[in-house]
C-alpha positions as a LaTeX table, in Angstrom:
\begin{tabular}{lrrr}
\hline
Residue & $x$ (\AA) & $y$ (\AA) & $z$ (\AA) \\
\hline
Leu1 & 9.78 & 14.86 & $-21.81$ \\
Asp2 & 10.54 & 11.80 & $-19.70$ \\
Cys3 & 11.62 & 9.06 & $-22.07$ \\
Val4 & 11.69 & 7.59 & $-25.55$ \\
Met5 & 9.74 & 4.40 & $-26.32$ \\
Val6 & 11.33 & 2.10 & $-28.90$ \\
Trp7 & 9.97 & $-0.80$ & $-30.89$ \\
Phe8 & 10.83 & $-2.49$ & $-34.17$ \\
Asp9 & 9.36 & $-3.22$ & $-37.56$ \\
Leu10 & 11.03 & $-6.49$ & $-38.53$ \\
Gln11 & 11.16 & $-6.75$ & $-42.33$ \\
Leu12 & 11.38 & $-10.50$ & $-42.90$ \\
Ile13 & 11.16 & $-10.30$ & $-46.68$ \\
Glu14 & 9.94 & $-7.61$ & $-49.04$ \\
Asp15 & 6.22 & $-7.93$ & $-48.33$ \\
Ile16 & 6.20 & $-9.66$ & $-44.92$ \\
His17 & 7.05 & $-7.88$ & $-41.69$ \\
Ile18 & 6.44 & $-8.14$ & $-37.93$ \\
Asp19 & 5.49 & $-5.03$ & $-36.00$ \\
Thr20 & 6.46 & $-5.06$ & $-32.29$ \\
Ser21 & 4.59 & $-1.84$ & $-31.44$ \\
Pro22 & 2.43 & $-1.65$ & $-28.29$ \\
His23 & $-0.68$ & $-1.53$ & $-30.48$ \\
Arg24 & $-0.23$ & $-5.15$ & $-31.63$ \\
Asp25 & $-1.50$ & $-8.11$ & $-29.60$ \\
Leu26 & 1.71 & $-10.13$ & $-29.86$ \\
Cys27 & 4.30 & $-11.52$ & $-27.43$ \\
Trp28 & 6.65 & $-8.57$ & $-27.96$ \\
Glu29 & 7.35 & $-5.91$ & $-25.39$ \\
Gln30 & 8.88 & $-2.48$ & $-25.88$ \\
Ala31 & 11.89 & $-0.66$ & $-24.43$ \\
Ile32 & 12.00 & 2.64 & $-22.55$ \\
Tyr33 & 15.04 & 4.93 & $-22.64$ \\
Pro34 & 15.55 & 8.02 & $-20.43$ \\
Ala35 & 15.09 & 11.28 & $-22.27$ \\
Asn36 & 18.82 & 12.08 & $-22.50$ \\
Arg37 & 22.25 & 11.18 & $-21.19$ \\
Asn38 & 22.26 & 13.92 & $-18.55$ \\
Leu39 & 18.93 & 12.76 & $-17.10$ \\
Glu40 & 17.47 & 16.27 & $-17.19$ \\
Leu41 & 13.77 & 17.00 & $-17.21$ \\
Leu42 & 12.71 & 18.84 & $-20.37$ \\
Ser43 & 9.44 & 20.71 & $-20.72$ \\
Val44 & 8.13 & 20.50 & $-24.28$ \\
Gly45 & 5.03 & 21.62 & $-26.09$ \\
Val46 & 3.17 & 20.90 & $-29.29$ \\
Gly47 & 5.33 & 21.87 & $-32.29$ \\
Asp48 & 8.69 & 21.69 & $-30.47$ \\
Gly49 & 11.52 & 19.88 & $-32.28$ \\
Ile50 & 13.43 & 17.04 & $-30.61$ \\
Asp51 & 16.72 & 15.53 & $-31.83$ \\
Val52 & 17.02 & 11.86 & $-30.91$ \\
Glu53 & 20.39 & 10.12 & $-31.15$ \\
Val54 & 20.31 & 6.39 & $-31.94$ \\
Val55 & 23.53 & 4.37 & $-31.85$ \\
Cys56 & 23.77 & 0.60 & $-32.40$ \\
Thr57 & 27.11 & $-1.00$ & $-31.53$ \\
Glu58 & 27.88 & $-4.66$ & $-30.90$ \\
Met59 & 24.19 & $-5.54$ & $-30.95$ \\
Cys60 & 23.42 & $-2.98$ & $-28.22$ \\
Leu61 & 21.04 & $-0.10$ & $-28.91$ \\
His62 & 21.59 & 3.31 & $-27.28$ \\
Val63 & 18.88 & 5.95 & $-27.55$ \\
Ser64 & 18.99 & 9.46 & $-26.09$ \\
Val65 & 17.60 & 12.92 & $-26.63$ \\
Cys66 & 20.61 & 15.07 & $-27.49$ \\
Ser67 & 18.74 & 18.38 & $-27.84$ \\
Ala68 & 15.28 & 19.85 & $-27.84$ \\
Asp69 & 14.18 & 22.99 & $-29.66$ \\
Val70 & 11.84 & 24.12 & $-26.90$ \\
His71 & 10.08 & 27.41 & $-27.49$ \\
Gly72 & 10.05 & 29.63 & $-24.39$ \\
Ala73 & 11.78 & 27.04 & $-22.18$ \\
Asp74 & 12.82 & 28.21 & $-18.74$ \\
Ala75 & 16.21 & 26.76 & $-17.77$ \\
Ser76 & 15.41 & 27.24 & $-14.07$ \\
His77 & 12.82 & 24.45 & $-14.38$ \\
Val78 & 15.42 & 21.84 & $-15.44$ \\
Asn79 & 16.32 & 19.56 & $-12.53$ \\
Thr80 & 18.81 & 16.73 & $-12.27$ \\
Ile81 & 17.32 & 13.37 & $-11.29$ \\
Ser82 & 18.59 & 9.87 & $-10.57$ \\
Cys83 & 17.58 & 6.51 & $-11.97$ \\
Ile84 & 15.38 & 4.54 & $-9.55$ \\
Asn85 & 14.17 & 1.00 & $-10.11$ \\
Arg86 & 10.60 & 0.74 & $-11.36$ \\
Arg87 & 9.73 & $-1.49$ & $-8.39$ \\
Asp88 & 10.85 & 1.20 & $-5.98$ \\
Ile89 & 8.72 & 3.81 & $-7.72$ \\
Glu90 & 5.68 & 1.51 & $-7.60$ \\
Arg91 & 6.27 & 0.88 & $-3.90$ \\
Leu92 & 6.55 & 4.61 & $-3.15$ \\
Asn93 & 3.28 & 5.25 & $-5.01$ \\
Asp94 & 1.44 & 2.46 & $-3.15$ \\
Val95 & $-0.33$ & 4.83 & $-0.76$ \\
Glu96 & $-2.24$ & 2.07 & 1.07 \\
Tyr97 & 0.97 & 0.16 & 1.82 \\
Gln98 & 2.87 & 3.30 & 2.84 \\
Arg99 & 0.06 & 4.43 & 5.15 \\
Ile100 & $-0.19$ & 1.10 & 6.97 \\
Leu101 & 3.60 & 0.76 & 7.18 \\
Cys102 & 3.95 & 4.27 & 8.60 \\
Asp103 & 1.14 & 3.71 & 11.12 \\
Ala104 & 2.68 & 0.41 & 12.26 \\
Val105 & 6.17 & 1.87 & 12.71 \\
Asn106 & 4.84 & 4.96 & 14.51 \\
Ser107 & 2.71 & 2.92 & 16.92 \\
Val108 & 5.58 & 0.59 & 17.82 \\
Val109 & 8.12 & 3.38 & 18.30 \\
Gln110 & 5.75 & 5.55 & 20.34 \\
Gln111 & 4.63 & 2.65 & 22.53 \\
Met112 & 8.23 & 1.55 & 23.19 \\
Ser113 & 9.30 & 5.14 & 23.89 \\
Phe114 & 6.42 & 5.58 & 26.35 \\
Ser115 & 7.39 & 2.37 & 28.15 \\
Glu116 & 11.03 & 3.50 & 28.21 \\
Arg117 & 10.11 & 6.88 & 29.72 \\
His118 & 7.84 & 5.23 & 32.29 \\
Asp119 & 10.53 & 2.76 & 33.36 \\
Asp120 & 13.24 & 5.44 & 33.50 \\
Gly121 & 10.94 & 7.79 & 35.40 \\
Glu122 & 10.39 & 5.14 & 38.06 \\
Arg123 & 14.14 & 4.54 & 38.33 \\
His124 & 15.45 & 8.12 & 38.13 \\
Gly125 & 12.41 & 10.35 & 38.67 \\
Asp126 & 13.48 & 12.86 & 35.99 \\
Gly127 & 11.51 & 11.49 & 33.03 \\
Gln128 & 14.62 & 11.59 & 30.80 \\
Thr129 & 15.07 & 8.69 & 28.42 \\
Arg130 & 17.38 & 7.63 & 25.61 \\
Leu131 & 16.56 & 7.51 & 21.90 \\
Leu132 & 15.41 & 4.10 & 20.73 \\
Thr133 & 17.57 & 2.31 & 18.16 \\
Ala134 & 16.28 & 0.77 & 14.93 \\
Ile135 & 17.95 & $-1.29$ & 12.21 \\
Asp136 & 16.31 & $-1.14$ & 8.79 \\
Leu137 & 17.30 & $-4.06$ & 6.56 \\
Ser138 & 15.06 & $-3.06$ & 3.66 \\
His139 & 16.14 & $-3.32$ & 0.04 \\
Gly140 & 15.57 & $-0.36$ & $-2.24$ \\
Ile141 & 14.45 & 2.88 & $-0.59$ \\
Pro142 & 14.11 & 2.14 & 3.18 \\
Met143 & 10.93 & 4.03 & 4.00 \\
Ala144 & 10.27 & 2.07 & 7.21 \\
Gly145 & 13.51 & 3.31 & 8.77 \\
Ile146 & 12.82 & 6.86 & 7.63 \\
Tyr147 & 9.34 & 6.71 & 9.19 \\
Ala148 & 10.93 & 5.54 & 12.45 \\
Ala149 & 13.43 & 8.40 & 12.45 \\
Lys150 & 10.71 & 10.91 & 11.59 \\
Thr151 & 9.06 & 10.27 & 14.96 \\
Gly152 & 12.00 & 11.98 & 16.67 \\
Leu153 & 12.15 & 9.11 & 19.14 \\
Cys154 & 14.46 & 6.76 & 17.27 \\
Gln155 & 18.03 & 6.58 & 15.95 \\
Thr156 & 17.89 & 4.55 & 12.73 \\
Ser157 & 20.59 & 2.63 & 10.87 \\
Leu158 & 19.97 & 1.89 & 7.18 \\
Cys159 & 22.05 & $-1.20$ & 6.53 \\
His160 & 21.22 & $-2.60$ & 3.07 \\
Val161 & 21.61 & 0.53 & 0.97 \\
Asp162 & 22.44 & $-0.22$ & $-2.64$ \\
Glu163 & 25.36 & 1.83 & $-3.95$ \\
Ser164 & 23.27 & 3.06 & $-6.89$ \\
Leu165 & 20.68 & 4.49 & $-4.46$ \\
Leu166 & 23.12 & 5.99 & $-1.96$ \\
Gln167 & 22.89 & 9.55 & $-3.32$ \\
Val168 & 19.10 & 9.35 & $-3.58$ \\
Ile169 & 18.73 & 8.16 & 0.03 \\
Glu170 & 21.24 & 10.71 & 1.35 \\
Thr171 & 19.25 & 13.46 & $-0.39$ \\
Leu172 & 15.99 & 12.06 & 0.94 \\
Val173 & 17.32 & 11.97 & 4.49 \\
Ala174 & 18.78 & 15.48 & 4.30 \\
Ser175 & 15.70 & 17.05 & 2.68 \\
Asn176 & 13.56 & 15.70 & 5.54 \\
Ser177 & 15.99 & 17.04 & 8.19 \\
Leu178 & 16.87 & 13.56 & 9.44 \\
Ser179 & 20.65 & 13.59 & 9.04 \\
Gln180 & 21.15 & 13.58 & 12.81 \\
Thr181 & 18.96 & 10.55 & 13.45 \\
Val182 & 19.64 & 8.39 & 10.36 \\
Asn183 & 22.92 & 6.54 & 9.77 \\
Ile184 & 23.60 & 5.02 & 6.35 \\
His185 & 26.10 & 2.17 & 6.37 \\
Gln186 & 26.61 & $-1.53$ & 5.78 \\
Leu187 & 26.14 & $-3.50$ & 8.98 \\
Pro188 & 29.40 & $-5.35$ & 9.81 \\
Gln189 & 28.82 & $-9.08$ & 10.05 \\
His190 & 31.02 & $-9.38$ & 13.14 \\
Gln191 & 29.35 & $-6.54$ & 15.03 \\
Arg192 & 26.73 & $-7.76$ & 17.47 \\
Met193 & 24.69 & $-4.59$ & 17.24 \\
Gln194 & 21.33 & $-5.10$ & 18.93 \\
Ala195 & 18.39 & $-2.80$ & 18.43 \\
Asp196 & 15.01 & $-2.00$ & 19.92 \\
Val197 & 13.26 & $-2.21$ & 16.53 \\
Ile198 & 14.22 & $-4.52$ & 13.64 \\
Leu199 & 12.66 & $-3.59$ & 10.29 \\
Leu200 & 12.71 & $-6.50$ & 7.85 \\
Asp201 & 12.12 & $-6.66$ & 4.10 \\
Val202 & 11.55 & $-10.36$ & 3.48 \\
Phe203 & 9.21 & $-10.24$ & 0.47 \\
Asp204 & 10.00 & $-9.46$ & $-3.12$ \\
Ser205 & 7.29 & $-7.44$ & $-4.82$ \\
Thr206 & 7.11 & $-10.18$ & $-7.50$ \\
Gly207 & 5.16 & $-12.32$ & $-5.03$ \\
Val208 & 7.73 & $-14.56$ & $-3.32$ \\
Phe209 & 10.24 & $-14.51$ & $-0.46$ \\
Arg210 & 13.57 & $-12.90$ & $-1.23$ \\
Asp211 & 16.32 & $-15.41$ & $-2.03$ \\
Asp212 & 17.54 & $-17.23$ & 1.08 \\
Ile213 & 15.96 & $-14.51$ & 3.22 \\
Leu214 & 14.55 & $-16.82$ & 5.91 \\
Arg215 & 17.95 & $-18.30$ & 6.71 \\
Glu216 & 19.48 & $-14.82$ & 6.83 \\
Thr217 & 16.65 & $-13.63$ & 9.04 \\
Ser218 & 17.09 & $-16.57$ & 11.40 \\
Leu219 & 20.78 & $-15.70$ & 11.81 \\
Leu220 & 19.88 & $-12.06$ & 12.33 \\
Met221 & 17.47 & $-12.95$ & 15.12 \\
Lys222 & 20.28 & $-14.65$ & 17.01 \\
Ser223 & 22.73 & $-11.75$ & 16.77 \\
Arg224 & 20.71 & $-8.51$ & 16.61 \\
Val225 & 17.57 & $-9.17$ & 18.64 \\
Ser226 & 17.35 & $-8.90$ & 22.41 \\
Gly227 & 14.50 & $-9.98$ & 24.64 \\
His228 & 12.67 & $-6.66$ & 24.40 \\
Ser229 & 13.22 & $-6.06$ & 20.65 \\
Val230 & 10.23 & $-5.66$ & 18.36 \\
Val231 & 10.43 & $-7.13$ & 14.84 \\
Ile232 & 8.39 & $-5.60$ & 12.00 \\
Pro233 & 6.78 & $-7.59$ & 10.47 \\
His234 & 6.32 & $-9.95$ & 13.40 \\
Ser235 & 4.63 & $-12.76$ & 11.44 \\
Val236 & 3.17 & $-13.79$ & 8.08 \\
Thr237 & 0.26 & $-15.94$ & 6.92 \\
Ile238 & 0.60 & $-17.75$ & 3.60 \\
Cys239 & $-2.70$ & $-17.95$ & 1.69 \\
Ala240 & $-3.49$ & $-19.90$ & $-1.47$ \\
Ala241 & $-6.28$ & $-21.03$ & $-3.80$ \\
Cys242 & $-6.63$ & $-23.39$ & $-6.74$ \\
Ile243 & $-7.22$ & $-21.57$ & $-10.00$ \\
Ser244 & $-7.91$ & $-22.36$ & $-13.64$ \\
Ser245 & $-5.98$ & $-20.24$ & $-16.12$ \\
Pro246 & $-5.28$ & $-21.24$ & $-19.75$ \\
Glu247 & $-3.30$ & $-18.00$ & $-20.06$ \\
Leu248 & $-1.01$ & $-19.03$ & $-17.22$ \\
Arg249 & $-0.50$ & $-22.47$ & $-18.78$ \\
Ala250 & 0.33 & $-20.90$ & $-22.14$ \\
Asn251 & 2.97 & $-18.72$ & $-20.50$ \\
Ser252 & 4.77 & $-21.71$ & $-19.00$ \\
Gln253 & 4.97 & $-24.31$ & $-21.77$ \\
Val254 & 4.48 & $-24.95$ & $-25.48$ \\
Leu255 & 0.88 & $-26.00$ & $-26.12$ \\
Gly256 & 1.26 & $-28.80$ & $-28.64$ \\
Ser257 & 2.44 & $-28.59$ & $-32.25$ \\
Val258 & $-0.09$ & $-26.04$ & $-33.54$ \\
Pro259 & 1.79 & $-22.92$ & $-32.31$ \\
Thr260 & 5.02 & $-24.26$ & $-33.87$ \\
Leu261 & 3.31 & $-25.00$ & $-37.21$ \\
Gly262 & 3.46 & $-28.76$ & $-36.89$ \\
Leu263 & 7.06 & $-29.04$ & $-35.73$ \\
Asp264 & 7.56 & $-31.37$ & $-32.76$ \\
Val265 & 8.98 & $-28.90$ & $-30.24$ \\
Ala266 & 6.73 & $-29.25$ & $-27.21$ \\
Gln267 & 7.86 & $-32.67$ & $-25.94$ \\
Phe268 & 11.48 & $-31.49$ & $-25.71$ \\
Ile269 & 11.05 & $-27.89$ & $-24.62$ \\
Asn270 & 8.43 & $-28.74$ & $-22.00$ \\
Lys271 & 10.96 & $-30.78$ & $-20.07$ \\
Tyr272 & 12.25 & $-27.39$ & $-18.94$ \\
Lys273 & 8.89 & $-25.71$ & $-18.42$ \\
Val274 & 8.48 & $-23.22$ & $-15.63$ \\
Thr275 & 6.62 & $-24.58$ & $-12.60$ \\
Thr276 & 6.79 & $-21.46$ & $-10.44$ \\
Gln277 & 5.32 & $-18.35$ & $-12.03$ \\
Val278 & 6.16 & $-15.08$ & $-10.28$ \\
Asp279 & 5.25 & $-11.45$ & $-10.89$ \\
Leu280 & 1.61 & $-12.33$ & $-11.63$ \\
Asp281 & $-1.09$ & $-9.70$ & $-11.36$ \\
Leu282 & $-4.27$ & $-11.60$ & $-10.54$ \\
Arg283 & $-6.22$ & $-8.41$ & $-11.18$ \\
Thr284 & $-5.40$ & $-8.60$ & $-14.89$ \\
Ile285 & $-4.46$ & $-12.19$ & $-15.77$ \\
Gln286 & $-7.41$ & $-14.29$ & $-16.95$ \\
His287 & $-8.24$ & $-16.89$ & $-14.33$ \\
Thr288 & $-11.08$ & $-18.52$ & $-12.37$ \\
Phe289 & $-11.01$ & $-19.52$ & $-8.71$ \\
Ile290 & $-11.82$ & $-23.23$ & $-8.42$ \\
Thr291 & $-11.58$ & $-23.28$ & $-4.62$ \\
Gln292 & $-11.81$ & $-20.65$ & $-1.93$ \\
Ala293 & $-8.66$ & $-19.02$ & $-0.66$ \\
Leu294 & $-7.31$ & $-20.75$ & 2.45 \\
Pro295 & $-4.67$ & $-19.82$ & 5.04 \\
Phe296 & $-1.95$ & $-22.49$ & 5.11 \\
Ser297 & 0.54 & $-21.43$ & 7.74 \\
Thr298 & 1.30 & $-18.53$ & 10.06 \\
Phe299 & 4.80 & $-18.16$ & 11.49 \\
Asp300 & 7.08 & $-15.47$ & 12.87 \\
Phe301 & 10.64 & $-14.65$ & 11.87 \\
Arg302 & 12.33 & $-15.55$ & 15.12 \\
Ser303 & 12.35 & $-19.25$ & 14.18 \\
Cys304 & 12.20 & $-19.70$ & 10.42 \\
Glu305 & 12.39 & $-23.43$ & 9.80 \\
Thr306 & 10.88 & $-25.84$ & 7.30 \\
Val307 & 7.09 & $-25.52$ & 7.36 \\
Arg308 & 4.62 & $-28.14$ & 6.13 \\
Ala309 & 0.83 & $-27.98$ & 6.03 \\
Asn310 & $-2.12$ & $-29.77$ & 4.43 \\
Arg311 & $-5.58$ & $-28.41$ & 3.73 \\
Arg312 & $-8.71$ & $-29.96$ & 2.22 \\
Ala313 & $-10.68$ & $-27.62$ & $-0.03$ \\
Ala314 & $-14.09$ & $-27.92$ & $-1.66$ \\
Val315 & $-14.32$ & $-27.52$ & $-5.43$ \\
Glu316 & $-16.75$ & $-24.67$ & $-6.08$ \\
Met317 & $-16.78$ & $-24.76$ & $-9.87$ \\
Thr318 & $-16.47$ & $-27.52$ & $-12.46$ \\
Gly319 & $-13.35$ & $-27.09$ & $-14.56$ \\
His320 & $-9.62$ & $-27.75$ & $-14.54$ \\
Ile321 & $-7.10$ & $-26.81$ & $-11.85$ \\
Thr322 & $-4.11$ & $-25.23$ & $-13.56$ \\
Ala323 & $-2.17$ & $-23.96$ & $-10.58$ \\
Val324 & $-2.16$ & $-22.97$ & $-6.94$ \\
Ala325 & $-1.91$ & $-19.19$ & $-6.67$ \\
Phe326 & $-0.52$ & $-17.84$ & $-3.40$ \\
Trp327 & 0.13 & $-14.58$ & $-1.59$ \\
Phe328 & 0.93 & $-13.29$ & 1.89 \\
Asp329 & $-0.93$ & $-11.58$ & 4.71 \\
Val330 & 1.90 & $-9.69$ & 6.38 \\
His331 & 1.26 & $-8.88$ & 10.04 \\
Leu332 & 3.40 & $-5.82$ & 10.74 \\
Thr333 & 2.00 & $-5.63$ & 14.28 \\
Ser334 & $-0.97$ & $-7.25$ & 15.99 \\
Cys335 & $-3.12$ & $-4.36$ & 14.68 \\
His336 & $-1.56$ & $-3.68$ & 11.27 \\
Thr337 & $-1.76$ & $-6.17$ & 8.41 \\
Ile338 & $-1.09$ & $-5.76$ & 4.71 \\
Thr339 & $-1.92$ & $-8.27$ & 2.00 \\
Thr340 & 0.09 & $-8.88$ & $-1.14$ \\
Phe341 & $-3.17$ & $-9.67$ & $-2.96$ \\
Ser342 & $-4.76$ & $-6.25$ & $-2.94$ \\
Thr343 & $-7.45$ & $-4.90$ & $-5.24$ \\
His344 & $-6.10$ & $-1.39$ & $-4.63$ \\
Lys345 & $-5.35$ & 0.18 & $-8.02$ \\
Leu346 & $-1.87$ & 1.41 & $-7.05$ \\
Ser347 & $-0.81$ & $-1.73$ & $-5.20$ \\
His348 & 2.79 & $-2.59$ & $-6.09$ \\
Trp349 & 2.42 & $-6.21$ & $-4.99$ \\
Arg350 & 2.24 & $-9.13$ & $-7.41$ \\
Gln351 & 1.35 & $-12.74$ & $-6.74$ \\
Ala352 & 2.90 & $-16.10$ & $-7.63$ \\
Ala353 & 1.63 & $-19.55$ & $-8.58$ \\
Ile354 & 2.81 & $-23.15$ & $-8.63$ \\
Leu355 & 1.65 & $-24.87$ & $-11.83$ \\
Leu356 & 0.53 & $-28.49$ & $-11.75$ \\
Pro357 & 2.33 & $-30.83$ & $-14.21$ \\
Ile358 & $-0.97$ & $-31.21$ & $-16.09$ \\
Asp359 & $-4.39$ & $-29.65$ & $-15.56$ \\
Leu360 & $-6.49$ & $-31.55$ & $-13.02$ \\
Pro361 & $-10.16$ & $-31.94$ & $-14.06$ \\
Val362 & $-12.57$ & $-31.44$ & $-11.16$ \\
Thr363 & $-16.32$ & $-31.26$ & $-10.61$ \\
Glu364 & $-18.26$ & $-28.97$ & $-8.33$ \\
Gly365 & $-18.81$ & $-30.64$ & $-4.95$ \\
Gln366 & $-15.61$ & $-32.69$ & $-5.03$ \\
His367 & $-12.72$ & $-32.07$ & $-2.65$ \\
Val368 & $-8.99$ & $-31.70$ & $-3.18$ \\
Asp369 & $-6.10$ & $-32.12$ & $-0.75$ \\
Ile370 & $-3.54$ & $-29.32$ & $-1.04$ \\
Ser371 & $-0.10$ & $-29.90$ & 0.46 \\
Phe372 & 2.20 & $-27.01$ & 1.27 \\
Leu373 & 5.97 & $-26.95$ & 1.82 \\
Leu374 & 8.22 & $-24.03$ & 2.72 \\
Arg375 & 11.92 & $-24.80$ & 2.68 \\
Asp376 & 14.95 & $-22.54$ & 2.12 \\
Ser377 & 12.65 & $-19.59$ & 1.39 \\
Cys378 & 11.05 & $-21.54$ & $-1.48$ \\
Ile379 & 7.35 & $-22.44$ & $-1.60$ \\
His380 & 5.82 & $-25.55$ & $-3.16$ \\
Phe381 & 2.23 & $-26.79$ & $-3.47$ \\
Asp382 & 0.77 & $-30.06$ & $-4.68$ \\
Val383 & $-2.87$ & $-30.97$ & $-5.32$ \\
Glu384 & $-4.58$ & $-34.36$ & $-5.22$ \\
Leu385 & $-8.22$ & $-35.17$ & $-5.90$ \\
Val386 & $-10.08$ & $-36.83$ & $-3.02$ \\
His387 & $-11.88$ & $-39.92$ & $-4.36$ \\
\hline
\end{tabular}
C-alpha cells in the first residue's frame, strides 16, 4: 500500500453536485497522500481491512493510514522510506537519460585520467597520478557526481544538496561504497575551489532554464574553472517550431463569454493571461506542427550573455499559429547529446511554449519570420508573417 488518493463530491444543492474524481473529464485534479505518518511500506491483499484517518483543520486536509489488518503480514518486509520529489523519481526512471549521462561522465573522467597518467608518467616515470576532482552542482539527486565517483578515478563534491534529501543522498553514497570519494557539503562562496570536471544542472525538467541559472553559471566559470577543466554539459542548442493548439490556448486565457455563461470576464482576466506555458508534454497535448523544427542558437556555458537570433520558416500546413514550442538539445560532450523533446516513454523532460497574443492565420507555402531572445535565463519568441 503506497498511498491514498483523495477527491471530492461537491454537493452544491440537494440534487446538483460536482464530482472531482479521476473518471470525470473536468478541470479538477486529485491529491495523493502517503500511506501513513511513519512512511512504512505495507503489503496488503484482497480482503484486508485498512483504517484511514482523515482530519480537517483550518481548511487543511490530513489523510493517513493509521493501521492495516493485514492477514499473514511479515514485519521483516516493512522498510522505512523517505519522501522524494516526483520530478526526481521521474528523472531516476528515465533510463535513456541516465545511460547517456553516465556514458558521458565516464568517457570524460577516463579520458582526463588517461591524459593525467600519461603526463605524470613522462614527468616522473612511475605512472602514479592523483585523483581527479569534480564539482556537481545538480539539484535534486546528483547522479552525475555519483557516476563520476563510481569510476574510482575522481573525488566528487556534491554542492547543492537540499536538506530534505541529505539523508537519502548519504544513504545512496554509503550503499554504493562511495563514502571515501564523495563529499557532501555546500560550496562556500568565498572559496575559489577549482575542479577538473564541472557538472552543471541548468535545465528544469518543466522545459525551461532554471531561474537566473545562466548568470550564476557565468560567475561559476570565472571562479571554479581552470584552463583544463571540462564542463558537462559543454553547450546547448535551442530548438523551436510553430504549432497550432486550441488546447494550449484554452489553458492560457478565457475563451470568450460562453464558458462563463454570458458574463463578461474574458476582457479583464485576459489582461493577465499566461504567455509562457511550461511543463508541457508534446506527446500528449493536442497540437499540430505548422512549421518544421529549427535550431535557433548554440552556445556554451563559459560565456552566457544575451543571445538573439532570427529564422525564416516555411508554413507546411494551412491553419493558425498558436505558439512557438521550444526545447533543448543538450550536448554533454562532443559525442553525447540528449534532447528534452524525446519520444521515449519514460522521458522525464517536458517542453515549453511562448503563446502569441492572438492566433496568426497562415497558408501553406507562406513564410514566417521567427525572432528569438534569451536574456536573464528567460526565453522569448515572436512571429511575423512574411508578405
